VEXKELO-699434 format. One record per residue (C-alpha): residue number from 1; residue in three letters; chain; x, y, z. Coordinates in pm, whole numbers. Example, Ala and Ser with C-alpha at 12.3 -4.5 7.8 and 13.67 -1.06 7.14 Angstrom:
2
{atom 1, ala, A, {1230, -450, 780}};
{atom 2, ser, A, {1367, -106, 714}};
END
This chain:
321
{atom 1, met, A, {0, 0, 0}};
{atom 2, phe, A, {299, 229, 16}};
{atom 3, ala, A, {409, 380, -313}};
{atom 4, ser, A, {771, 333, -411}};
{atom 5, thr, A, {1003, 633, -420}};
{atom 6, lys, A, {1017, 609, -799}};
{atom 7, leu, A, {636, 618, -825}};
{atom 8, val, A, {611, 914, -586}};
{atom 9, ile, A, {868, 1106, -789}};
{atom 10, met, A, {687, 1023, -1114}};
{atom 11, arg, A, {356, 1149, -980}};
{atom 12, asn, A, {509, 1466, -835}};
{atom 13, val, A, {681, 1541, -1164}};
{atom 14, asn, A, {350, 1493, -1342}};
{atom 15, met, A, {185, 1744, -1108}};
{atom 16, leu, A, {455, 1996, -1196}};
{atom 17, leu, A, {402, 1925, -1565}};
{atom 18, phe, A, {29, 1981, -1516}};
{atom 19, ala, A, {90, 2325, -1366}};
{atom 20, tyr, A, {344, 2413, -1635}};
{atom 21, ser, A, {123, 2291, -1923}};
{atom 22, tyr, A, {-184, 2473, -1802}};
{atom 23, leu, A, {-6, 2801, -1728}};
{atom 24, phe, A, {186, 2789, -2057}};
{atom 25, ser, A, {-139, 2736, -2249}};
{atom 26, lys, A, {-312, 3015, -2058}};
{atom 27, ile, A, {-31, 3270, -2089}};
{atom 28, phe, A, {81, 3203, -2446}};
{atom 29, gln, A, {-266, 3107, -2579}};
{atom 30, lys, A, {-133, 2787, -2730}};
{atom 31, ile, A, {-237, 2439, -2624}};
{atom 32, lys, A, {42, 2240, -2462}};
{atom 33, val, A, {-20, 1920, -2268}};
{atom 34, tyr, A, {303, 1775, -2136}};
{atom 35, asn, A, {139, 1603, -1842}};
{atom 36, leu, A, {-82, 1297, -1812}};
{atom 37, pro, A, {-400, 1289, -1599}};
{atom 38, leu, A, {-357, 1342, -1227}};
{atom 39, ala, A, {-690, 1179, -1147}};
{atom 40, ile, A, {-956, 962, -1303}};
{atom 41, his, A, {-1321, 901, -1222}};
{atom 42, ile, A, {-1443, 547, -1287}};
{atom 43, glu, A, {-1818, 495, -1293}};
{atom 44, thr, A, {-1836, 144, -1150}};
{atom 45, ser, A, {-2215, 180, -1112}};
{atom 46, ser, A, {-2459, 372, -1329}};
{atom 47, lys, A, {-2746, 248, -1110}};
{atom 48, cys, A, {-2903, 449, -832}};
{atom 49, asn, A, {-3156, 378, -559}};
{atom 50, leu, A, {-3280, 739, -535}};
{atom 51, ser, A, {-3450, 979, -779}};
{atom 52, cys, A, {-3291, 1310, -685}};
{atom 53, leu, A, {-3413, 1633, -840}};
{atom 54, phe, A, {-3176, 1790, -1096}};
{atom 55, cys, A, {-2974, 1468, -1111}};
{atom 56, asp, A, {-2959, 1331, -1464}};
{atom 57, arg, A, {-2963, 971, -1345}};
{atom 58, gly, A, {-3240, 1035, -1094}};
{atom 59, gln, A, {-3454, 1210, -1354}};
{atom 60, gly, A, {-3394, 954, -1630}};
{atom 61, asn, A, {-3175, 1172, -1852}};
{atom 62, ile, A, {-2883, 930, -1880}};
{atom 63, asp, A, {-2868, 751, -2215}};
{atom 64, arg, A, {-2672, 443, -2105}};
{atom 65, pro, A, {-2840, 156, -1918}};
{atom 66, ala, A, {-2828, 138, -1540}};
{atom 67, ala, A, {-2563, -128, -1486}};
{atom 68, ile, A, {-2252, -234, -1294}};
{atom 69, met, A, {-1900, -243, -1437}};
{atom 70, thr, A, {-1761, -595, -1422}};
{atom 71, phe, A, {-1449, -657, -1217}};
{atom 72, thr, A, {-1276, -786, -1531}};
{atom 73, asp, A, {-1340, -461, -1719}};
{atom 74, phe, A, {-1235, -266, -1412}};
{atom 75, gln, A, {-905, -451, -1388}};
{atom 76, gln, A, {-837, -397, -1757}};
{atom 77, ile, A, {-892, -22, -1718}};
{atom 78, ile, A, {-657, -3, -1419}};
{atom 79, thr, A, {-379, -204, -1585}};
{atom 80, lys, A, {-386, 36, -1883}};
{atom 81, leu, A, {-376, 354, -1675}};
{atom 82, pro, A, {-73, 584, -1686}};
{atom 83, lys, A, {127, 543, -1366}};
{atom 84, ser, A, {106, 920, -1321}};
{atom 85, ile, A, {-252, 892, -1196}};
{atom 86, tyr, A, {-266, 885, -819}};
{atom 87, trp, A, {-630, 971, -733}};
{atom 88, ile, A, {-924, 753, -836}};
{atom 89, thr, A, {-1286, 828, -756}};
{atom 90, leu, A, {-1530, 540, -795}};
{atom 91, tyr, A, {-1850, 726, -872}};
{atom 92, phe, A, {-2015, 946, -1131}};
{atom 93, gln, A, {-2379, 907, -1235}};
{atom 94, gly, A, {-2477, 630, -998}};
{atom 95, glu, A, {-2455, 496, -643}};
{atom 96, pro, A, {-2125, 306, -601}};
{atom 97, leu, A, {-2241, 95, -308}};
{atom 98, leu, A, {-2497, -80, -531}};
{atom 99, asp, A, {-2194, -251, -686}};
{atom 100, lys, A, {-2147, -581, -502}};
{atom 101, thr, A, {-1780, -588, -607}};
{atom 102, ile, A, {-1703, -235, -484}};
{atom 103, ile, A, {-1503, -355, -183}};
{atom 104, glu, A, {-1295, -584, -404}};
{atom 105, lys, A, {-1233, -293, -643}};
{atom 106, ile, A, {-1127, -61, -363}};
{atom 107, lys, A, {-885, -321, -224}};
{atom 108, tyr, A, {-740, -374, -571}};
{atom 109, leu, A, {-674, -1, -609}};
{atom 110, arg, A, {-525, 38, -264}};
{atom 111, ala, A, {-294, -259, -329}};
{atom 112, asn, A, {-175, -68, -637}};
{atom 113, asn, A, {-103, 253, -446}};
{atom 114, tyr, A, {-395, 470, -553}};
{atom 115, phe, A, {-575, 724, -336}};
{atom 116, val, A, {-940, 608, -346}};
{atom 117, glu, A, {-1259, 803, -286}};
{atom 118, ile, A, {-1631, 738, -319}};
{atom 119, ser, A, {-1937, 959, -283}};
{atom 120, thr, A, {-2252, 791, -157}};
{atom 121, asn, A, {-2610, 863, -54}};
{atom 122, ala, A, {-2541, 629, 242}};
{atom 123, gln, A, {-2870, 444, 219}};
{atom 124, asn, A, {-2716, 100, 272}};
{atom 125, ile, A, {-2414, 137, 501}};
{atom 126, asn, A, {-2508, -111, 772}};
{atom 127, asn, A, {-2254, -240, 1027}};
{atom 128, glu, A, {-2126, -505, 788}};
{atom 129, met, A, {-2075, -260, 501}};
{atom 130, ala, A, {-1916, 0, 731}};
{atom 131, thr, A, {-1665, -256, 856}};
{atom 132, ala, A, {-1588, -370, 500}};
{atom 133, leu, A, {-1530, -13, 386}};
{atom 134, val, A, {-1297, 66, 675}};
{atom 135, glu, A, {-1105, -260, 625}};
{atom 136, ser, A, {-1075, -197, 249}};
{atom 137, gly, A, {-832, 87, 311}};
{atom 138, ile, A, {-1039, 347, 126}};
{atom 139, asn, A, {-902, 695, 185}};
{atom 140, arg, A, {-1212, 913, 176}};
{atom 141, ile, A, {-1591, 881, 176}};
{atom 142, ile, A, {-1824, 1169, 89}};
{atom 143, ile, A, {-2175, 1132, 230}};
{atom 144, ser, A, {-2461, 1339, 91}};
{atom 145, met, A, {-2686, 1483, 361}};
{atom 146, asp, A, {-2900, 1772, 239}};
{atom 147, gly, A, {-3111, 1825, 549}};
{atom 148, ile, A, {-3149, 1692, 902}};
{atom 149, ser, A, {-3524, 1622, 899}};
{atom 150, gln, A, {-3694, 1366, 679}};
{atom 151, lys, A, {-3932, 1626, 537}};
{atom 152, thr, A, {-3645, 1848, 426}};
{atom 153, tyr, A, {-3410, 1570, 318}};
{atom 154, glu, A, {-3656, 1386, 92}};
{atom 155, lys, A, {-3756, 1699, -98}};
{atom 156, tyr, A, {-3435, 1662, -301}};
{atom 157, arg, A, {-3322, 1306, -217}};
{atom 158, ile, A, {-3645, 1147, -336}};
{atom 159, asn, A, {-3697, 796, -187}};
{atom 160, gly, A, {-3411, 853, 58}};
{atom 161, lys, A, {-3432, 804, 435}};
{atom 162, ile, A, {-3246, 1049, 658}};
{atom 163, asn, A, {-3227, 798, 944}};
{atom 164, phe, A, {-3021, 569, 716}};
{atom 165, val, A, {-2772, 852, 669}};
{atom 166, phe, A, {-2736, 910, 1043}};
{atom 167, glu, A, {-2693, 535, 1095}};
{atom 168, ala, A, {-2431, 518, 819}};
{atom 169, ile, A, {-2223, 795, 977}};
{atom 170, asn, A, {-2242, 629, 1317}};
{atom 171, asn, A, {-2158, 286, 1174}};
{atom 172, leu, A, {-1849, 420, 993}};
{atom 173, leu, A, {-1724, 608, 1297}};
{atom 174, glu, A, {-1779, 306, 1521}};
{atom 175, ser, A, {-1598, 78, 1275}};
{atom 176, lys, A, {-1301, 315, 1256}};
{atom 177, lys, A, {-1282, 324, 1635}};
{atom 178, lys, A, {-1321, -52, 1673}};
{atom 179, leu, A, {-1057, -128, 1408}};
{atom 180, asn, A, {-830, 156, 1525}};
{atom 181, lys, A, {-814, 310, 1176}};
{atom 182, lys, A, {-756, 674, 1079}};
{atom 183, asn, A, {-917, 624, 739}};
{atom 184, pro, A, {-1150, 674, 572}};
{atom 185, lys, A, {-1178, 1047, 618}};
{atom 186, ile, A, {-1550, 1121, 621}};
{atom 187, ile, A, {-1689, 1430, 452}};
{atom 188, ile, A, {-2054, 1517, 509}};
{atom 189, gln, A, {-2172, 1721, 212}};
{atom 190, tyr, A, {-2470, 1952, 236}};
{atom 191, val, A, {-2604, 2088, -95}};
{atom 192, val, A, {-2795, 2409, -25}};
{atom 193, phe, A, {-3139, 2488, -167}};
{atom 194, lys, A, {-3407, 2730, -53}};
{atom 195, his, A, {-3594, 2452, 124}};
{atom 196, asn, A, {-3300, 2335, 339}};
{atom 197, glu, A, {-3094, 2647, 412}};
{atom 198, ser, A, {-3281, 2701, 740}};
{atom 199, glu, A, {-3129, 2377, 874}};
{atom 200, ile, A, {-2764, 2457, 793}};
{atom 201, asn, A, {-2671, 2593, 1137}};
{atom 202, gln, A, {-2824, 2299, 1318}};
{atom 203, phe, A, {-2652, 2063, 1074}};
{atom 204, lys, A, {-2316, 2226, 1152}};
{atom 205, lys, A, {-2372, 2198, 1527}};
{atom 206, met, A, {-2459, 1828, 1498}};
{atom 207, met, A, {-2162, 1744, 1277}};
{atom 208, lys, A, {-1906, 1938, 1484}};
{atom 209, lys, A, {-1961, 1686, 1763}};
{atom 210, leu, A, {-1839, 1409, 1533}};
{atom 211, asp, A, {-1507, 1317, 1375}};
{atom 212, val, A, {-1615, 1432, 1030}};
{atom 213, thr, A, {-1549, 1720, 791}};
{atom 214, ile, A, {-1835, 1944, 679}};
{atom 215, arg, A, {-1868, 2058, 319}};
{atom 216, ile, A, {-2135, 2313, 227}};
{atom 217, lys, A, {-2195, 2315, -148}};
{atom 218, asn, A, {-2410, 2527, -378}};
{atom 219, ala, A, {-2666, 2344, -589}};
{atom 220, gln, A, {-2657, 2282, -961}};
{atom 221, leu, A, {-2998, 2381, -1097}};
{atom 222, glu, A, {-3183, 2396, -1425}};
{atom 223, asp, A, {-3219, 2747, -1565}};
{atom 224, asp, A, {-3589, 2772, -1474}};
{atom 225, ala, A, {-3554, 2640, -1116}};
{atom 226, ile, A, {-3567, 2980, -950}};
{atom 227, asp, A, {-3787, 2850, -667}};
{atom 228, tyr, A, {-3498, 2631, -546}};
{atom 229, leu, A, {-3244, 2915, -532}};
{atom 230, pro, A, {-3134, 2984, -170}};
{atom 231, asn, A, {-3222, 3320, -18}};
{atom 232, asn, A, {-2870, 3363, 115}};
{atom 233, lys, A, {-2658, 3479, -180}};
{atom 234, lys, A, {-2340, 3318, -48}};
{atom 235, tyr, A, {-2497, 2979, -122}};
{atom 236, arg, A, {-2599, 3071, -476}};
{atom 237, arg, A, {-2426, 2947, -789}};
{atom 238, tyr, A, {-2654, 3164, -1005}};
{atom 239, lys, A, {-2799, 3508, -1051}};
{atom 240, ile, A, {-3141, 3570, -1203}};
{atom 241, asn, A, {-3137, 3720, -1552}};
{atom 242, asn, A, {-3466, 3764, -1744}};
{atom 243, asp, A, {-3639, 3507, -1522}};
{atom 244, lys, A, {-3366, 3250, -1592}};
{atom 245, leu, A, {-3073, 3134, -1383}};
{atom 246, gln, A, {-2728, 3231, -1503}};
{atom 247, leu, A, {-2389, 3151, -1349}};
{atom 248, asn, A, {-2262, 3411, -1104}};
{atom 249, lys, A, {-1908, 3409, -1234}};
{atom 250, ser, A, {-1711, 3371, -1553}};
{atom 251, leu, A, {-1538, 3041, -1617}};
{atom 252, pro, A, {-1158, 3020, -1630}};
{atom 253, lys, A, {-1000, 3029, -1974}};
{atom 254, pro, A, {-896, 2760, -2044}};
{atom 255, cys, A, {-1072, 2505, -1823}};
{atom 256, tyr, A, {-806, 2354, -1597}};
{atom 257, arg, A, {-999, 2029, -1552}};
{atom 258, leu, A, {-916, 1937, -1912}};
{atom 259, trp, A, {-551, 1923, -1805}};
{atom 260, lys, A, {-621, 1744, -1477}};
{atom 261, glu, A, {-868, 1455, -1501}};
{atom 262, ile, A, {-1082, 1231, -1717}};
{atom 263, ile, A, {-1382, 1001, -1664}};
{atom 264, val, A, {-1449, 642, -1771}};
{atom 265, leu, A, {-1819, 559, -1781}};
{atom 266, gln, A, {-1969, 222, -1693}};
{atom 267, asn, A, {-2033, 142, -2061}};
{atom 268, gly, A, {-1674, 218, -2160}};
{atom 269, gln, A, {-1731, 564, -2303}};
{atom 270, ile, A, {-1510, 855, -2203}};
{atom 271, ala, A, {-1640, 1178, -2048}};
{atom 272, ile, A, {-1425, 1491, -2037}};
{atom 273, cys, A, {-1556, 1625, -1706}};
{atom 274, cys, A, {-1836, 1600, -1451}};
{atom 275, gln, A, {-2071, 1804, -1673}};
{atom 276, asp, A, {-2037, 1560, -1963}};
{atom 277, lys, A, {-2299, 1330, -1813}};
{atom 278, asn, A, {-2351, 1109, -2120}};
{atom 279, gly, A, {-1996, 1110, -2252}};
{atom 280, glu, A, {-2099, 1271, -2578}};
{atom 281, leu, A, {-1782, 1462, -2671}};
{atom 282, ile, A, {-1516, 1190, -2711}};
{atom 283, asn, A, {-1606, 915, -2955}};
{atom 284, glu, A, {-1340, 661, -2858}};
{atom 285, pro, A, {-1420, 418, -2572}};
{atom 286, trp, A, {-1134, 296, -2356}};
{atom 287, his, A, {-1157, -49, -2521}};
{atom 288, asn, A, {-1029, 97, -2850}};
{atom 289, lys, A, {-760, 335, -2727}};
{atom 290, thr, A, {-559, 380, -2411}};
{atom 291, ile, A, {-631, 665, -2172}};
{atom 292, lys, A, {-293, 808, -2271}};
{atom 293, gln, A, {-394, 812, -2641}};
{atom 294, ile, A, {-732, 969, -2566}};
{atom 295, trp, A, {-569, 1227, -2337}};
{atom 296, ser, A, {-347, 1357, -2619}};
{atom 297, ser, A, {-603, 1313, -2898}};
{atom 298, lys, A, {-702, 1579, -3151}};
{atom 299, glu, A, {-1060, 1557, -3022}};
{atom 300, leu, A, {-970, 1650, -2666}};
{atom 301, asn, A, {-720, 1915, -2773}};
{atom 302, ala, A, {-991, 2075, -2988}};
{atom 303, ile, A, {-1213, 2098, -2679}};
{atom 304, arg, A, {-925, 2246, -2479}};
{atom 305, gln, A, {-879, 2503, -2755}};
{atom 306, lys, A, {-1246, 2603, -2738}};
{atom 307, thr, A, {-1222, 2678, -2366}};
{atom 308, leu, A, {-894, 2862, -2423}};
{atom 309, ile, A, {-1065, 3119, -2646}};
{atom 310, gly, A, {-1378, 3136, -2431}};
{atom 311, asp, A, {-1595, 2944, -2675}};
{atom 312, asn, A, {-1754, 2738, -2398}};
{atom 313, leu, A, {-1951, 2423, -2465}};
{atom 314, glu, A, {-2320, 2385, -2384}};
{atom 315, ile, A, {-2231, 2164, -2087}};
{atom 316, cys, A, {-2029, 2449, -1932}};
{atom 317, lys, A, {-2340, 2655, -1849}};
{atom 318, asn, A, {-2382, 2492, -1505}};
{atom 319, cys, A, {-2014, 2459, -1414}};
{atom 320, asp, A, {-1889, 2626, -1097}};
{atom 321, ile, A, {-1516, 2557, -1096}};
END
C-alpha cells in the first residue's frame, strides 16, 4: 500500500508538468499538454436507488443503461492507466455501493497505491458494510446529507431516508474506532437549496460533535428552477437574468480540468468532465484506445482550444469551478 520512491517522484513530476502545461497554455494562448492525468473518475455503477431532483440519473436523462462495471473490465482499465494517476474516484452518475464488487475494487486499487474516494447517498451502510469499507483501506468517503429532517431531506433526495444517513455515519465512525483506523476520512456534504438552508446551522452543530469534515456546497440547478435558489446569496451558484438562472461568475480560460482529469463511464465511453454526463464529446471508448492516447487526442485538444478562447460548450453553463 505504500508507493515506491520512484512512483512518488513520477507522480510529483507529473503534477509539476500539469501546472506548467496549463499556465503555458493560458499565458501564451497555445495548447500544450506535457502532463498525463492526475486523477480519473471510474463509474463502477450507473445504477441508483434514489431519484434526486436535478440529477440526470435520478430524472432519467442518462442515455446508457443502469448497470454495474464488471471486475474484469475494471481490472483492464486499471492495468492500462498511466502510472502518473494517483487519485481515483469510484463514482459518477450512480450509487457506487450498489456494486457488489465495490469492496474488491477498492482493495485492488489500494494494493496498487492509488488514493481512493467514493461519494454515496449512504442508504445501505449497515454495520457489515461499514466494517468492509474501513477494512478496504479506502481513503475518503463523501456522504450526501442535504437536510437533518426527513421532510427536508426527501424533498431533493427522493426515496431517501435520513435515518439511514445518520446510521451510516455512526456505523463508519464506530468501525473506525473498533478497528483503530484513521481512514477513511468522512466528509458530510450539504447541498444548499431554498428549502433546506434554514437547517444549515443545526446541521453544523450536529456534525461538529463528530469526527467528520463538513462541506457546504451550492446546488446545480436547471435554468428555470428559480424556486430552489437559496435566499442567502453566499450559497448561490446563479444570478437571475430575465427570469432565468445564469452563473454568477465567468469560467476560467482555459478550463483547468481538461488538463487534470478524465472520466471512464460504466459502458466504456469517455467523459471529459463531470458536466459531460452522457460522454458525448469523445467518440473513442477505452476499449479501442488507451487513456494516454485519448488524453493527447485531436478531439480532446480541440475541446481544450475552445475553452482557451472562451468558446464554452453547452455543458459548461452549469459549471462552478
